[in-house]
C-alpha positions in Angstrom: 108.0 100.9 93.7 109.0 104.4 92.3 108.9 107.3 94.5 109.0 111.2 93.6 112.8 112.0 93.9 112.3 115.3 95.4 109.9 113.9 98.2 112.8 111.1 98.7 115.3 113.9 99.1 112.7 115.4 101.8 112.5 112.1 103.9 116.1 111.5 103.9 116.8 114.9 105.8 114.3 113.4 108.6 115.6 112.1 111.6 115.4 108.3 112.1 112.2 107.6 114.5 111.3 103.8 115.8 107.7 105.2 117.1 104.3 104.8 115.9 104.1 106.3 112.3 101.3 108.7 111.3 101.3 110.3 108.2 98.5 112.7 107.0 97.1 114.6 104.1 96.8 118.4 104.3 94.0 119.3 101.7 90.5 118.7 103.1 92.0 116.7 105.9 94.0 119.5 108.0 93.3 122.6 106.1 89.7 123.0 104.7 90.3 122.9 100.4 87.1 122.2 98.3 85.2 125.2 100.1 87.8 127.8 99.9 88.8 126.5 96.3 85.1 127.2 95.1 85.6 130.8 96.7 88.9 131.2 94.8 87.2 130.1 91.4 84.2 132.3 91.6 86.7 135.3 92.6 88.2 134.4 89.4 85.3 134.5 87.7 84.6 130.8 87.4 82.4 128.2 88.7 83.0 124.8 90.1 80.2 122.0 89.5 80.8 119.5 91.9 79.1 117.0 89.6 82.1 114.6 90.0 85.1 114.6 92.3 86.9 116.1 90.2 88.5 119.3 89.2 89.4 119.3 85.4 86.1 119.3 83.1 83.9 120.9 86.2 85.0 124.2 86.1 83.0 127.2 84.0 83.3 130.4 83.2 80.5 132.2 85.2 79.8 134.9 82.7 79.7 132.7 79.4 79.2 129.3 80.9 81.9 127.4 79.1 84.3 125.1 80.4 87.6 126.1 81.5 90.3 124.3 79.2 92.5 121.7 81.8 95.6 124.0 81.2 93.7 127.0 82.5 92.3 124.9 85.4 96.0 124.0 86.2 96.9 127.5 86.4 94.1 128.7 88.5 95.3 125.6 90.9 98.3 126.7 91.4 97.7 130.5 91.9 95.3 128.9 94.5 98.5 127.4 96.4 100.3 129.9 96.2 97.9 132.2 97.6 96.4 129.2 100.2 97.6 131.4 103.5 94.7 134.1 102.2 91.9 131.4 101.8 92.3 128.1 103.4 91.4 127.4 107.0 92.2 124.6 109.4 89.7 121.5 109.7 87.9 122.0 113.0 89.5 119.9 116.1 92.3 118.6 113.7 95.0 121.1 115.7 94.0 119.5 119.0 93.7 115.9 118.0 96.8 115.5 116.0 99.0 117.5 119.2 97.6 114.9 121.2 98.7 111.7 118.7 102.2 113.7 118.9 103.0 112.8 122.1 103.5 108.8 121.4 103.9 109.0 117.6 105.9 110.2 114.6 103.3 112.4 112.8 104.7 113.7 109.1 102.4 115.4 107.1 102.5 114.2 103.1 101.0 116.7 100.8 99.9 116.4 97.0 101.0 119.7 95.6 103.6 121.2 93.6 107.0 121.4 95.5 107.6 124.8 94.6 104.8 125.5 97.1 106.2 123.9 100.1 107.5 126.5 102.1 104.7 128.8 101.8 102.4 125.8 103.5 105.4 125.1 106.0 105.2 128.7 107.0 101.4 128.6 107.3 101.2 125.3 109.1 103.6 126.4 111.8 101.8 129.6 112.2 98.6 127.7 112.9 99.7 124.9 115.0 100.6 122.1 112.9 104.7 122.3 112.8 105.1 118.6 111.6 107.8 117.8 109.1 106.0 118.2 105.8 106.5 116.4 102.6 105.6 117.5 99.1 104.7 114.7 96.5 103.9 115.0 92.8 103.7 111.3 92.4 101.8 108.4 94.1 102.1 108.6 97.7 102.3 104.7 98.6 106.2 104.8 98.4 106.3 107.7 100.4 104.7 106.5 102.9 106.8 103.0 102.9 110.3 104.6 102.8 109.0 106.9 105.9 108.2 103.1 107.7 111.6 102.2 107.0 112.6 98.9 108.0 111.5 98.8 111.5 107.9 97.4 111.2 106.5 99.8 113.4 102.6 100.5 113.0 101.8 102.9 110.7 98.5 104.9 110.0 97.7 107.3 107.2 94.7 109.7 106.6 93.4 111.1 103.4 90.5 112.4 101.5 91.4 110.7 98.3 90.5 107.2 97.8 93.2 106.6 95.3 96.0 107.8 97.7 94.8 105.1 100.4 94.6 102.7 97.5 98.2 103.7 97.0 99.3 103.5 100.4 97.5 99.8 100.9 99.6 98.9 98.0 102.9 99.9 99.4 102.5 99.2 102.9 99.9 96.0 103.1 99.5 96.4 107.1 99.0 100.4 107.1 95.8 101.5 109.1 93.6 103.6 106.5 91.7 106.3 107.4 89.0 108.3 105.2 88.6 111.6 106.5 87.1 114.8 104.5 86.5 118.2 105.8 83.3 118.4 103.8 81.5 115.3 104.8 78.4 116.0 101.9 81.1 115.2 99.0 81.2 111.8 100.0 78.3 110.5 97.7 80.5 111.7 95.1 83.6 109.7 96.0 84.9 106.6 94.3 84.8 103.6 96.4 87.3 103.6 99.3 89.9 100.6 99.9 87.5 97.7 101.7 89.3 97.8 104.8 89.3 102.0 105.3 88.0 103.1 108.5 85.8 106.1 108.0 86.0 109.1 110.4 83.2 112.0 110.0 85.4 114.1 112.2 88.8 114.5 114.2 87.2 113.7 117.1 86.1 110.3 116.1 89.5 110.2 114.1 91.8 111.2 116.6 90.1 108.2 118.8 90.6 105.5 116.2 94.0 106.7 115.1 95.3 106.3 118.5 93.8 102.6 119.1 95.1 101.5 115.6 98.9 103.0 116.5 98.6 100.9 120.3 97.8 97.8 118.2 
């Protein structure tokens, strides 16, 4: 089970906690991502055509209509992460729901983004009332969740918008409670299949109550 070395370093800095564990994705779970990314691309003369649930191959120049090379899409995405505080906003209900869960559980944020943007996101999350430990990873999330759980056998819940991240968590932590939440529910029709035992929540009001029940089990 391979874990991102930098993510492992970040995990080892956390204090040991035996309470139930909630691991949360950030983009399109706690912060709006796709909608502000579309606006960011348009600001740079490009458009994202959401015909499939992927970036690469779906970004085009507005003026010429030409598809952007993967390298340019990657550069735009990196620029977006660098400027995230100017574009992203909290998902409705997230701050309140997570604060309620954090009264009785350990909450850790696990975001798939370049490590170099971690401090920018850390400062931003603190400012909007999400001060929980933040881990960045450039590899699969499952091994990080397994490491976070430790050897205690405590209850684990994981929330993400990407099916492959949920599948990675299921492989690494067989008894984890998986939740799918996405800020824009209209995108669900583009998604690949979720792991069969994933609970689907349409908003944070629904997700918060379901997560609390799962972590008590």
